[in-house]
C-alpha positions, 0 to 999 in steps of 0.5 A, a space after each residue: 423432666 421427672 415429676 414430683 415424688 408421690 410415693 407414700 412412706 411405709 409403716 415405721 417402727 421407730 418409736 418412743 421407748 415407752 411404747 416401742 414394744 406395743 408399736 412393734 406388736 402392731 407392725 408384726 400384726 400388720 406383716 401377717 395381714 392382721 390389719 384389725 389387730 394392728 389398728 387396735 394396737 396403734 389407735 390407743 397409742 396414737 390417742 396418747 400422743 405416740 407419733 409413730 402410731 399416729 403416722 401408722 394410723 394416717 398411712 392406714 387411712 391413706 392407703 385404705 389398709 384394713 380400714 376404709 380409705 379416708 383422706 381427711 382422717 389420714 391428714 388428721 393423724 399425719 398432722 398430729 405426728 408431723 407437729 411432733 417432728 415425725 419426718 415421715 408424717 411431715 413428708 406425707 402431709 406435704 404430699 397431701 397438701 400438694 395433691 389436695 387429698 383430705 385438705 384443700 390443695 395448698 402448694 405453700 403449705 406443701 413447701 412448708 412441710 417438705 422443708 421440715 422433712 428435707 431438713 431432717 434428711 428426707 430424700 423425697 422431700 428434698 427432691 420435691 422441693 427441688 421440683 417446686 423451686 424449679 417450676 415455681 409451685 408455691 414459691 418464686 422460681 429459683 434455679 439455685 435453690 432447685 439445684 441445691 435441693 436436687 443435689 442433696 437428693 441426688 447425692 443420696 441416690 434419688 434417680 429422679 433428682 439425678 436425671 433432672 440435674 442432668 437436664 438442667 445442665 444439658 439444656 443450659 437455659 438458666 445455668 451455664 451449659 455443662 454437658 460433662 456434668 449432665 452426662 455424669 448425672 444421666 449416667 448415675 440415674 441410668 445406673 440406678 434404674 431411671 428409665 427416663 435417664 436410660 432413654 436419654 443416654 440412648 439418644 445421646 449415643 444414638 445421635 452422637 450428641 456431644 459424644 462419639 456416636 456409638 450404636 452399641 451403647 445406644 442399644 444397651 440403654 434403649 434395652 434397659 429403658 424399654 424393659 422398664 416399659 418406656 414406650 419410646 425406647 421400645 419403639 426406637 429399638 423396634 425401628 432399629 432392628 426393623 431397618 437394620 439401622 447400624 445393627 443386623 436386621 432382626 425381624 424377631 426383635 423388631 416384632 418383639 419391641 413393636 408389640 411391646 410398644 403397641 400393647 402399651 398403646 403406641 399408635 405408631 408401633 401398632 401401625 408399623 407392626 401392621 406394616 411388618 406383617 405385609 412384607 417378606 417371608 413374615 407376611 401375615 395379612 390377618 395379623 397386619 389387619 389386626 394391628 392396622 385396625 387398632 391404630 386406625 381406630 385411634 386416628 393413625 392416618 397411615 394405618 387408616 390408609 393401609 387398612 383401606 388397602 387391605 379391604 380393597 384387595 381382600 387381603 386378610 379380610 373379605 374384600 369390601 370396597 365400601 369399607 375401603 373407601 371409608 378408611 381412605 376418606 378418614 386418612 385423606 381428611 388427615 392429608 394422607 396424599 396416597 389415600 387421597 389419590 386412591 380415593 380419587 381413583 375410586 370416585 372416577 371408577 365408582 368403586 365403593 362409592 358413587 361415580 363422581 368426577 368432581 370429587 375425584 378431581 378434588 382429591 387428586 388435586 389435594 394429593 398432588 398439592 401435598 405429595 405430588 403423588 401420581 394418579 392411581 392407574 385404572 385397572 382392567 
């Protein structure tokens, strides 16, 4: 589910007529990168009670633009502006109470200021109220109120609210399940660029969840989500092209998306990318070693096993049976049956470890109990 809106509202120009020109001059200075001039223009206005200048000073302290970041000072100026009805200040003040920045965290006060901002039409505040009523943060959980605020934000084009509405109607946990409504909101959010909604739509069409299975639509939504950095979409696309799952098998596309997910830290993608480079015409053991090692160091059992195999065979790296045994052991401890069988063979033959028939028997038994993996044959 899409979490709370945490973006800060931007500097604003709207001001009381008496100070409109001065506020505008401050904004011009800011836009040309002269933060000092902007600050010097806005501070006296803020001290005279101009809510726009107060908000803008608050934002400068909040973001550390032209001044040293100082959350308590940001809070002070936001509060002065918010009390005068400045909707942007009300939203940012709610956010500071929510995050506990410049003030003690207080969900109830966050709700109070979000309500002020939401009633003035602030979309981010409407979404955040939906979230807080949804999750019971600072208020008693109330699905009807959550849906009310999500709908208001969704109707104004908030993709996160649209996505969350889709989830509510799709799950049907505290409302009657309505897949048509869910799909409508997922599509709206997806078309507005929500990577989460795009991934959800891809899964719906990929698996045929309440719709006719359609791999072309699934791939379309996976790609849109993947291009925004959604690692799960990147990995899924890679698997589709790697296996030729209802599409033409494409090594280049598979590698492209495995690499994208791998660079985003997805262990499984790193491990699978290593596997790709051990097969067929694209075989490249050095690249395989690189990716197996990354995943193995992060605890991926398959990568640890395959890294052990490379060290044992001397593929892409100097042969080293001691290191091979080390990686087999790591994978074996995670109940990787093939690693357990290989480790058993090494103990029988004293390859990379001291010969130990008891250890060999232990690992063979564990392998057979897990996967009934056949014992590795002795080599000549």
